[in-house]
C-alpha positions, 0 to 999 in steps of 0.5 A: 403200244403204237397208236395206229390210225387207218384212213379209209380208201378214197373213192371217186363219186359215180357219174350221173346217169342222165348227163353222163357226168357233164352236168349238162343235158341237151334240150330241144328248142321248138319254135313257131305255131306248130312247135317244130324242133329247130335245134338243141341247146345245153340245159342244167341236169335236174338230177344232179343240179350240174355237179355231174355226180350221182346224188344217190351214190 
């Protein structure tokens, strides 16, 4: 009898929902006494910690 091994199909991990798989999310920058928004900068996604894959998948 031939010994046959099968490998499971490789699946790609699902992208993270908040960052869309990029690992970065926009953070609003606020300045001044009234904390008015002046722009946005990139921040690390706290859901996937910058990996871009869904941790619950």
